[in-house]
CHARMM internal coordinates of N, CA and C (Angstrom, degrees):
IC EDIT
DIST 1 N 1 CA 1.4576
DIST 1 CA 1 C 1.5284
ANGL 1 N 1 CA 1 C 110.62
DIST 1 C 2 N 1.3101
ANGL 1 CA 1 C 2 N 116.90
DIHE 1 N 1 CA 1 C 2 N -35.07
DIST 2 N 2 CA 1.4501
ANGL 1 C 2 N 2 CA 120.68
DIHE 1 CA 1 C 2 N 2 CA -177.66
DIST 2 CA 2 C 1.5313
ANGL 2 N 2 CA 2 C 111.57
DIHE 1 C 2 N 2 CA 2 C -63.51
DIST 2 C 3 N 1.3346
ANGL 2 CA 2 C 3 N 117.51
DIHE 2 N 2 CA 2 C 3 N -40.18
DIST 3 N 3 CA 1.4594
ANGL 2 C 3 N 3 CA 120.28
DIHE 2 CA 2 C 3 N 3 CA 179.35
DIST 3 CA 3 C 1.5206
ANGL 3 N 3 CA 3 C 110.52
DIHE 2 C 3 N 3 CA 3 C -64.50
DIST 3 C 4 N 1.3239
ANGL 3 CA 3 C 4 N 116.80
DIHE 3 N 3 CA 3 C 4 N -41.16
DIST 4 N 4 CA 1.4659
ANGL 3 C 4 N 4 CA 120.33
DIHE 3 CA 3 C 4 N 4 CA 178.80
DIST 4 CA 4 C 1.5269
ANGL 4 N 4 CA 4 C 110.17
DIHE 3 C 4 N 4 CA 4 C -64.04
DIST 4 C 5 N 1.3206
ANGL 4 CA 4 C 5 N 116.10
DIHE 4 N 4 CA 4 C 5 N -42.20
DIST 5 N 5 CA 1.4609
ANGL 4 C 5 N 5 CA 120.08
DIHE 4 CA 4 C 5 N 5 CA -179.99
DIST 5 CA 5 C 1.5231
ANGL 5 N 5 CA 5 C 110.42
DIHE 4 C 5 N 5 CA 5 C -63.73
DIST 5 C 6 N 1.3322
ANGL 5 CA 5 C 6 N 116.72
DIHE 5 N 5 CA 5 C 6 N -44.64
DIST 6 N 6 CA 1.4645
ANGL 5 C 6 N 6 CA 120.28
DIHE 5 CA 5 C 6 N 6 CA 179.57
DIST 6 CA 6 C 1.5224
ANGL 6 N 6 CA 6 C 111.24
DIHE 5 C 6 N 6 CA 6 C -61.97
DIST 6 C 7 N 1.3217
ANGL 6 CA 6 C 7 N 116.57
DIHE 6 N 6 CA 6 C 7 N -40.08
DIST 7 N 7 CA 1.4647
ANGL 6 C 7 N 7 CA 119.97
DIHE 6 CA 6 C 7 N 7 CA 178.56
DIST 7 CA 7 C 1.5265
ANGL 7 N 7 CA 7 C 110.16
DIHE 6 C 7 N 7 CA 7 C -64.23
DIST 7 C 8 N 1.3261
ANGL 7 CA 7 C 8 N 116.57
DIHE 7 N 7 CA 7 C 8 N -40.79
DIST 8 N 8 CA 1.4591
ANGL 7 C 8 N 8 CA 120.81
DIHE 7 CA 7 C 8 N 8 CA 178.30
DIST 8 CA 8 C 1.5247
ANGL 8 N 8 CA 8 C 110.83
DIHE 7 C 8 N 8 CA 8 C -61.90
DIST 8 C 9 N 1.3239
ANGL 8 CA 8 C 9 N 116.80
DIHE 8 N 8 CA 8 C 9 N -43.90
DIST 9 N 9 CA 1.4668
ANGL 8 C 9 N 9 CA 120.89
DIHE 8 CA 8 C 9 N 9 CA 178.51
DIST 9 CA 9 C 1.5253
ANGL 9 N 9 CA 9 C 110.00
DIHE 8 C 9 N 9 CA 9 C -61.41
DIST 9 C 10 N 1.3376
ANGL 9 CA 9 C 10 N 116.67
DIHE 9 N 9 CA 9 C 10 N -42.17
DIST 10 N 10 CA 1.4652
ANGL 9 C 10 N 10 CA 120.48
DIHE 9 CA 9 C 10 N 10 CA 179.08
DIST 10 CA 10 C 1.5365
ANGL 10 N 10 CA 10 C 111.29
DIHE 9 C 10 N 10 CA 10 C -61.93
DIST 10 C 11 N 1.3233
ANGL 10 CA 10 C 11 N 116.69
DIHE 10 N 10 CA 10 C 11 N -34.60
DIST 11 N 11 CA 1.4629
ANGL 10 C 11 N 11 CA 120.60
DIHE 10 CA 10 C 11 N 11 CA 179.45
DIST 11 CA 11 C 1.5259
ANGL 11 N 11 CA 11 C 111.70
DIHE 10 C 11 N 11 CA 11 C -77.27
DIST 11 C 12 N 1.3197
ANGL 11 CA 11 C 12 N 116.95
DIHE 11 N 11 CA 11 C 12 N -32.86
DIST 12 N 12 CA 1.4605
ANGL 11 C 12 N 12 CA 121.03
DIHE 11 CA 11 C 12 N 12 CA -176.07
DIST 12 CA 12 C 1.5280
ANGL 12 N 12 CA 12 C 112.16
DIHE 11 C 12 N 12 CA 12 C -79.06
DIST 12 C 13 N 1.3236
ANGL 12 CA 12 C 13 N 118.15
DIHE 12 N 12 CA 12 C 13 N -35.95
DIST 13 N 13 CA 1.4682
ANGL 12 C 13 N 13 CA 120.18
DIHE 12 CA 12 C 13 N 13 CA -175.41
DIST 13 CA 13 C 1.5265
ANGL 13 N 13 CA 13 C 113.73
DIHE 12 C 13 N 13 CA 13 C -54.84
DIST 13 C 14 N 1.3326
ANGL 13 CA 13 C 14 N 120.31
DIHE 13 N 13 CA 13 C 14 N -45.90
DIST 14 N 14 CA 1.4780
ANGL 13 C 14 N 14 CA 118.38
DIHE 13 CA 13 C 14 N 14 CA 177.25
DIST 14 CA 14 C 1.5317
ANGL 14 N 14 CA 14 C 112.59
DIHE 13 C 14 N 14 CA 14 C -62.65
DIST 14 C 15 N 1.3268
ANGL 14 CA 14 C 15 N 116.45
DIHE 14 N 14 CA 14 C 15 N -33.02
DIST 15 N 15 CA 1.4600
ANGL 14 C 15 N 15 CA 119.02
DIHE 14 CA 14 C 15 N 15 CA 177.30
DIST 15 CA 15 C 1.5234
ANGL 15 N 15 CA 15 C 110.89
DIHE 14 C 15 N 15 CA 15 C -66.79
DIST 15 C 16 N 1.3276
ANGL 15 CA 15 C 16 N 116.57
DIHE 15 N 15 CA 15 C 16 N -39.29
DIST 16 N 16 CA 1.4602
ANGL 15 C 16 N 16 CA 119.96
DIHE 15 CA 15 C 16 N 16 CA 177.81
DIST 16 CA 16 C 1.5226
ANGL 16 N 16 CA 16 C 111.00
DIHE 15 C 16 N 16 CA 16 C -63.37
DIST 16 C 17 N 1.3335
ANGL 16 CA 16 C 17 N 116.07
DIHE 16 N 16 CA 16 C 17 N -41.63
DIST 17 N 17 CA 1.4671
ANGL 16 C 17 N 17 CA 119.49
DIHE 16 CA 16 C 17 N 17 CA 177.06
DIST 17 CA 17 C 1.5218
ANGL 17 N 17 CA 17 C 110.64
DIHE 16 C 17 N 17 CA 17 C -61.21
DIST 17 C 18 N 1.3193
ANGL 17 CA 17 C 18 N 117.03
DIHE 17 N 17 CA 17 C 18 N -42.44
DIST 18 N 18 CA 1.4655
ANGL 17 C 18 N 18 CA 121.28
DIHE 17 CA 17 C 18 N 18 CA 179.39
DIST 18 CA 18 C 1.5314
ANGL 18 N 18 CA 18 C 110.31
DIHE 17 C 18 N 18 CA 18 C -62.64
DIST 18 C 19 N 1.3196
ANGL 18 CA 18 C 19 N 116.40
DIHE 18 N 18 CA 18 C 19 N -43.44
DIST 19 N 19 CA 1.4666
ANGL 18 C 19 N 19 CA 120.45
DIHE 18 CA 18 C 19 N 19 CA 179.45
DIST 19 CA 19 C 1.5256
ANGL 19 N 19 CA 19 C 109.81
DIHE 18 C 19 N 19 CA 19 C -61.29
DIST 19 C 20 N 1.3320
ANGL 19 CA 19 C 20 N 116.94
DIHE 19 N 19 CA 19 C 20 N -45.93
DIST 20 N 20 CA 1.4707
ANGL 19 C 20 N 20 CA 120.52
DIHE 19 CA 19 C 20 N 20 CA 179.89
DIST 20 CA 20 C 1.5228
ANGL 20 N 20 CA 20 C 111.70
DIHE 19 C 20 N 20 CA 20 C -59.10
DIST 20 C 21 N 1.3205
ANGL 20 CA 20 C 21 N 116.05
DIHE 20 N 20 CA 20 C 21 N -37.69
DIST 21 N 21 CA 1.4653
ANGL 20 C 21 N 21 CA 120.13
DIHE 20 CA 20 C 21 N 21 CA -175.79
DIST 21 CA 21 C 1.5230
ANGL 21 N 21 CA 21 C 113.24
DIHE 20 C 21 N 21 CA 21 C -83.59
DIST 21 C 22 N 1.3186
ANGL 21 CA 21 C 22 N 118.14
DIHE 21 N 21 CA 21 C 22 N -29.30
DIST 22 N 22 CA 1.4643
ANGL 21 C 22 N 22 CA 121.12
DIHE 21 CA 21 C 22 N 22 CA -169.95
DIST 22 CA 22 C 1.5291
ANGL 22 N 22 CA 22 C 115.07
DIHE 21 C 22 N 22 CA 22 C -104.85
DIST 22 C 23 N 1.3316
ANGL 22 CA 22 C 23 N 118.22
DIHE 22 N 22 CA 22 C 23 N -10.45
DIST 23 N 23 CA 1.4589
ANGL 22 C 23 N 23 CA 119.58
DIHE 22 CA 22 C 23 N 23 CA -173.43
DIST 23 CA 23 C 1.5229
ANGL 23 N 23 CA 23 C 111.34
DIHE 22 C 23 N 23 CA 23 C -127.41
DIST 23 C 24 N 1.3357
ANGL 23 CA 23 C 24 N 114.81
DIHE 23 N 23 CA 23 C 24 N 149.66
DIST 24 N 24 CA 1.4658
ANGL 23 C 24 N 24 CA 120.71
DIHE 23 CA 23 C 24 N 24 CA 177.08
DIST 24 CA 24 C 1.5292
ANGL 24 N 24 CA 24 C 109.58
DIHE 23 C 24 N 24 CA 24 C -78.20
DIST 24 C 25 N 1.3257
ANGL 24 CA 24 C 25 N 115.85
DIHE 24 N 24 CA 24 C 25 N 168.49
DIST 25 N 25 CA 1.4647
ANGL 24 C 25 N 25 CA 120.77
DIHE 24 CA 24 C 25 N 25 CA 179.24
DIST 25 CA 25 C 1.5285
ANGL 25 N 25 CA 25 C 110.80
DIHE 24 C 25 N 25 CA 25 C -58.91
DIST 25 C 26 N 1.3183
ANGL 25 CA 25 C 26 N 117.24
DIHE 25 N 25 CA 25 C 26 N -41.94
DIST 26 N 26 CA 1.4654
ANGL 25 C 26 N 26 CA 120.24
DIHE 25 CA 25 C 26 N 26 CA 179.88
DIST 26 CA 26 C 1.5236
ANGL 26 N 26 CA 26 C 111.50
DIHE 25 C 26 N 26 CA 26 C -63.59
DIST 26 C 27 N 1.3276
ANGL 26 CA 26 C 27 N 116.20
DIHE 26 N 26 CA 26 C 27 N -40.03
DIST 27 N 27 CA 1.4618
ANGL 26 C 27 N 27 CA 119.62
DIHE 26 CA 26 C 27 N 27 CA 178.15
DIST 27 CA 27 C 1.5268
ANGL 27 N 27 CA 27 C 110.54
DIHE 26 C 27 N 27 CA 27 C -66.06
DIST 27 C 28 N 1.3252
ANGL 27 CA 27 C 28 N 116.76
DIHE 27 N 27 CA 27 C 28 N -39.68
DIST 28 N 28 CA 1.4632
ANGL 27 C 28 N 28 CA 120.95
DIHE 27 CA 27 C 28 N 28 CA 178.45
DIST 28 CA 28 C 1.5275
ANGL 28 N 28 CA 28 C 109.72
DIHE 27 C 28 N 28 CA 28 C -65.53
DIST 28 C 29 N 1.3186
ANGL 28 CA 28 C 29 N 117.42
DIHE 28 N 28 CA 28 C 29 N -42.88
DIST 29 N 29 CA 1.4642
ANGL 28 C 29 N 29 CA 120.75
DIHE 28 CA 28 C 29 N 29 CA 177.98
DIST 29 CA 29 C 1.5276
ANGL 29 N 29 CA 29 C 110.91
DIHE 28 C 29 N 29 CA 29 C -60.03
DIST 29 C 30 N 1.3180
ANGL 29 CA 29 C 30 N 116.96
DIHE 29 N 29 CA 29 C 30 N -41.36
DIST 30 N 30 CA 1.4604
ANGL 29 C 30 N 30 CA 121.82
DIHE 29 CA 29 C 30 N 30 CA 178.38
DIST 30 CA 30 C 1.5329
ANGL 30 N 30 CA 30 C 110.34
DIHE 29 C 30 N 30 CA 30 C -64.88
DIST 30 C 31 N 1.3224
ANGL 30 CA 30 C 31 N 116.22
DIHE 30 N 30 CA 30 C 31 N -42.52
DIST 31 N 31 CA 1.4555
ANGL 30 C 31 N 31 CA 120.98
DIHE 30 CA 30 C 31 N 31 CA 177.73
DIST 31 CA 31 C 1.5259
ANGL 31 N 31 CA 31 C 110.81
DIHE 30 C 31 N 31 CA 31 C -62.30
DIST 31 C 32 N 1.3172
ANGL 31 CA 31 C 32 N 117.23
DIHE 31 N 31 CA 31 C 32 N -43.50
DIST 32 N 32 CA 1.4677
ANGL 31 C 32 N 32 CA 121.01
DIHE 31 CA 31 C 32 N 32 CA 178.79
DIST 32 CA 32 C 1.5294
ANGL 32 N 32 CA 32 C 111.41
DIHE 31 C 32 N 32 CA 32 C -62.89
DIST 32 C 33 N 1.3158
ANGL 32 CA 32 C 33 N 116.50
DIHE 32 N 32 CA 32 C 33 N -38.81
DIST 33 N 33 CA 1.4667
ANGL 32 C 33 N 33 CA 119.98
DIHE 32 CA 32 C 33 N 33 CA 177.67
DIST 33 CA 33 C 1.5240
ANGL 33 N 33 CA 33 C 110.34
DIHE 32 C 33 N 33 CA 33 C -62.82
DIST 33 C 34 N 1.3274
ANGL 33 CA 33 C 34 N 116.95
DIHE 33 N 33 CA 33 C 34 N -42.22
DIST 34 N 34 CA 1.4608
ANGL 33 C 34 N 34 CA 120.82
DIHE 33 CA 33 C 34 N 34 CA 178.52
DIST 34 CA 34 C 1.5331
ANGL 34 N 34 CA 34 C 110.85
DIHE 33 C 34 N 34 CA 34 C -65.16
DIST 34 C 35 N 1.3293
ANGL 34 CA 34 C 35 N 116.20
DIHE 34 N 34 CA 34 C 35 N -41.17
DIST 35 N 35 CA 1.4724
ANGL 34 C 35 N 35 CA 120.00
DIHE 34 CA 34 C 35 N 35 CA 178.32
DIST 35 CA 35 C 1.5212
ANGL 35 N 35 CA 35 C 109.97
DIHE 34 C 35 N 35 CA 35 C -63.32
DIST 35 C 36 N 1.3177
ANGL 35 CA 35 C 36 N 117.25
DIHE 35 N 35 CA 35 C 36 N -43.40
DIST 36 N 36 CA 1.4617
ANGL 35 C 36 N 36 CA 120.51
DIHE 35 CA 35 C 36 N 36 CA 179.68
DIST 36 CA 36 C 1.5289
ANGL 36 N 36 CA 36 C 111.47
DIHE 35 C 36 N 36 CA 36 C -62.07
DIST 36 C 37 N 1.3256
ANGL 36 CA 36 C 37 N 117.13
DIHE 36 N 36 CA 36 C 37 N -38.50
DIST 37 N 37 CA 1.4652
ANGL 36 C 37 N 37 CA 120.44
DIHE 36 CA 36 C 37 N 37 CA 176.68
DIST 37 CA 37 C 1.5240
ANGL 37 N 37 CA 37 C 110.39
DIHE 36 C 37 N 37 CA 37 C -64.36
DIST 37 C 38 N 1.3208
ANGL 37 CA 37 C 38 N 116.28
DIHE 37 N 37 CA 37 C 38 N -40.91
DIST 38 N 38 CA 1.4629
ANGL 37 C 38 N 38 CA 120.29
DIHE 37 CA 37 C 38 N 38 CA 178.85
DIST 38 CA 38 C 1.5213
ANGL 38 N 38 CA 38 C 110.96
DIHE 37 C 38 N 38 CA 38 C -64.35
DIST 38 C 39 N 1.3205
ANGL 38 CA 38 C 39 N 116.58
DIHE 38 N 38 CA 38 C 39 N -42.83
DIST 39 N 39 CA 1.4634
ANGL 38 C 39 N 39 CA 120.75
DIHE 38 CA 38 C 39 N 39 CA 178.99
DIST 39 CA 39 C 1.5241
ANGL 39 N 39 CA 39 C 110.09
DIHE 38 C 39 N 39 CA 39 C -62.68
DIST 39 C 40 N 1.3165
ANGL 39 CA 39 C 40 N 117.18
DIHE 39 N 39 CA 39 C 40 N -42.03
DIST 40 N 40 CA 1.4621
ANGL 39 C 40 N 40 CA 120.65
DIHE 39 CA 39 C 40 N 40 CA 178.78
DIST 40 CA 40 C 1.5257
ANGL 40 N 40 CA 40 C 110.52
DIHE 39 C 40 N 40 CA 40 C -62.30
DIST 40 C 41 N 1.3258
ANGL 40 CA 40 C 41 N 117.01
DIHE 40 N 40 CA 40 C 41 N -42.24
DIST 41 N 41 CA 1.4677
ANGL 40 C 41 N 41 CA 120.49
DIHE 40 CA 40 C 41 N 41 CA 179.43
DIST 41 CA 41 C 1.5276
ANGL 41 N 41 CA 41 C 110.87
DIHE 40 C 41 N 41 CA 41 C -65.42
DIST 41 C 42 N 1.3197
ANGL 41 CA 41 C 42 N 116.88
DIHE 41 N 41 CA 41 C 42 N -41.27
DIST 42 N 42 CA 1.4683
ANGL 41 C 42 N 42 CA 120.62
DIHE 41 CA 41 C 42 N 42 CA 178.27
DIST 42 CA 42 C 1.5216
ANGL 42 N 42 CA 42 C 109.90
DIHE 41 C 42 N 42 CA 42 C -64.79
DIST 42 C 43 N 1.3150
ANGL 42 CA 42 C 43 N 117.17
DIHE 42 N 42 CA 42 C 43 N -44.47
DIST 43 N 43 CA 1.4655
ANGL 42 C 43 N 43 CA 120.96
DIHE 42 CA 42 C 43 N 43 CA 179.52
DIST 43 CA 43 C 1.5215
ANGL 43 N 43 CA 43 C 111.56
DIHE 42 C 43 N 43 CA 43 C -60.35
DIST 43 C 44 N 1.3279
ANGL 43 CA 43 C 44 N 115.36
DIHE 43 N 43 CA 43 C 44 N -41.53
DIST 44 N 44 CA 1.4631
ANGL 43 C 44 N 44 CA 119.91
DIHE 43 CA 43 C 44 N 44 CA 178.53
DIST 44 CA 44 C 1.5251
ANGL 44 N 44 CA 44 C 110.43
DIHE 43 C 44 N 44 CA 44 C -63.24
DIST 44 C 45 N 1.3245
ANGL 44 CA 44 C 45 N 116.29
DIHE 44 N 44 CA 44 C 45 N -43.25
DIST 45 N 45 CA 1.4723
ANGL 44 C 45 N 45 CA 120.63
DIHE 44 CA 44 C 45 N 45 CA 179.94
DIST 45 CA 45 C 1.5279
ANGL 45 N 45 CA 45 C 111.05
DIHE 44 C 45 N 45 CA 45 C -64.91
DIST 45 C 46 N 1.3200
ANGL 45 CA 45 C 46 N 117.42
DIHE 45 N 45 CA 45 C 46 N -41.48
DIST 46 N 46 CA 1.4653
ANGL 45 C 46 N 46 CA 121.13
DIHE 45 CA 45 C 46 N 46 CA 177.88
DIST 46 CA 46 C 1.5240
ANGL 46 N 46 CA 46 C 109.99
DIHE 45 C 46 N 46 CA 46 C -62.22
DIST 46 C 47 N 1.3163
ANGL 46 CA 46 C 47 N 116.20
DIHE 46 N 46 CA 46 C 47 N -42.29
DIST 47 N 47 CA 1.4642
ANGL 46 C 47 N 47 CA 120.34
DIHE 46 CA 46 C 47 N 47 CA 178.96
DIST 47 CA 47 C 1.5308
ANGL 47 N 47 CA 47 C 111.02
DIHE 46 C 47 N 47 CA 47 C -61.28
DIST 47 C 48 N 1.3317
ANGL 47 CA 47 C 48 N 116.24
DIHE 47 N 47 CA 47 C 48 N -43.28
DIST 48 N 48 CA 1.4680
ANGL 47 C 48 N 48 CA 120.51
DIHE 47 CA 47 C 48 N 48 CA 178.30
DIST 48 CA 48 C 1.5217
ANGL 48 N 48 CA 48 C 110.19
DIHE 47 C 48 N 48 CA 48 C -61.85
DIST 48 C 49 N 1.3257
ANGL 48 CA 48 C 49 N 116.94
DIHE 48 N 48 CA 48 C 49 N -45.60
DIST 49 N 49 CA 1.4617
ANGL 48 C 49 N 49 CA 120.39
DIHE 48 CA 48 C 49 N 49 CA -179.99
DIST 49 CA 49 C 1.5183
ANGL 49 N 49 CA 49 C 111.70
DIHE 48 C 49 N 49 CA 49 C -64.32
DIST 49 C 50 N 1.3293
ANGL 49 CA 49 C 50 N 117.19
DIHE 49 N 49 CA 49 C 50 N -39.89
DIST 50 N 50 CA 1.4737
ANGL 49 C 50 N 50 CA 120.62
DIHE 49 CA 49 C 50 N 50 CA 177.37
DIST 50 CA 50 C 1.5245
ANGL 50 N 50 CA 50 C 110.29
DIHE 49 C 50 N 50 CA 50 C -62.24
DIST 50 C 51 N 1.3270
ANGL 50 CA 50 C 51 N 116.76
DIHE 50 N 50 CA 50 C 51 N -42.06
DIST 51 N 51 CA 1.4602
ANGL 50 C 51 N 51 CA 120.07
DIHE 50 CA 50 C 51 N 51 CA 179.39
DIST 51 CA 51 C 1.5217
ANGL 51 N 51 CA 51 C 111.14
DIHE 50 C 51 N 51 CA 51 C -65.04
DIST 51 C 52 N 1.3232
ANGL 51 CA 51 C 52 N 116.48
DIHE 51 N 51 CA 51 C 52 N -39.99
DIST 52 N 52 CA 1.4701
ANGL 51 C 52 N 52 CA 120.10
DIHE 51 CA 51 C 52 N 52 CA 178.01
DIST 52 CA 52 C 1.5215
ANGL 52 N 52 CA 52 C 110.45
DIHE 51 C 52 N 52 CA 52 C -63.93
DIST 52 C 53 N 1.3267
ANGL 52 CA 52 C 53 N 117.25
DIHE 52 N 52 CA 52 C 53 N -41.57
DIST 53 N 53 CA 1.4585
ANGL 52 C 53 N 53 CA 120.84
DIHE 52 CA 52 C 53 N 53 CA 179.47
DIST 53 CA 53 C 1.5227
ANGL 53 N 53 CA 53 C 111.00
DIHE 52 C 53 N 53 CA 53 C -65.99
DIST 53 C 54 N 1.3233
ANGL 53 CA 53 C 54 N 116.85
DIHE 53 N 53 CA 53 C 54 N -38.85
DIST 54 N 54 CA 1.4637
ANGL 53 C 54 N 54 CA 120.78
DIHE 53 CA 53 C 54 N 54 CA 178.47
DIST 54 CA 54 C 1.5205
ANGL 54 N 54 CA 54 C 110.67
DIHE 53 C 54 N 54 CA 54 C -65.82
DIST 54 C 55 N 1.3243
ANGL 54 CA 54 C 55 N 116.30
DIHE 54 N 54 CA 54 C 55 N -44.50
DIST 55 N 55 CA 1.4638
ANGL 54 C 55 N 55 CA 120.56
DIHE 54 CA 54 C 55 N 55 CA -179.69
DIST 55 CA 55 C 1.5331
ANGL 55 N 55 CA 55 C 110.51
DIHE 54 C 55 N 55 CA 55 C -65.31
DIST 55 C 56 N 1.3240
ANGL 55 CA 55 C 56 N 116.59
DIHE 55 N 55 CA 55 C 56 N -38.56
DIST 56 N 56 CA 1.4464
ANGL 55 C 56 N 56 CA 120.61
DIHE 55 CA 55 C 56 N 56 CA 179.59
DIST 56 CA 56 C 1.5087
ANGL 56 N 56 CA 56 C 112.69
DIHE 55 C 56 N 56 CA 56 C -68.45
DIST 56 C 57 N 1.3295
ANGL 56 CA 56 C 57 N 117.16
DIHE 56 N 56 CA 56 C 57 N -29.28
DIST 57 N 57 CA 1.4467
ANGL 56 C 57 N 57 CA 121.05
DIHE 56 CA 56 C 57 N 57 CA -178.60
DIST 57 CA 57 C 1.5129
ANGL 57 N 57 CA 57 C 114.11
DIHE 56 C 57 N 57 CA 57 C -77.27
DIST 57 C 58 N 1.3224
ANGL 57 CA 57 C 58 N 117.05
DIHE 57 N 57 CA 57 C 58 N -13.90
DIST 58 N 58 CA 1.4687
ANGL 57 C 58 N 58 CA 120.63
DIHE 57 CA 57 C 58 N 58 CA -177.33
DIST 58 CA 58 C 1.5158
ANGL 58 N 58 CA 58 C 112.37
DIHE 57 C 58 N 58 CA 58 C -86.98
DIST 58 C 59 N 1.3339
ANGL 58 CA 58 C 59 N 117.62
DIHE 58 N 58 CA 58 C 59 N -12.17
DIST 59 N 59 CA 1.4664
ANGL 58 C 59 N 59 CA 119.88
DIHE 58 CA 58 C 59 N 59 CA -176.57
DIST 59 CA 59 C 1.4712
ANGL 59 N 59 CA 59 C 112.81
DIHE 58 C 59 N 59 CA 59 C -67.84
END
COOR INIT
IC SEED 1 N 1 CA 1 C
IC BUILD
């Protein structure tokens, strides 16, 4: 997992630099809000799937 995480960080860092250079603070704030909404939706979906797997395992 650590290698995958490190690779992800290596891929994200240039994007962060690009965002810092190409976007205003308001645009970055808007982007962060959208990312946070996406993370919340993904977390909710993972939780639903985990619950389904748990319920299925009890049969």
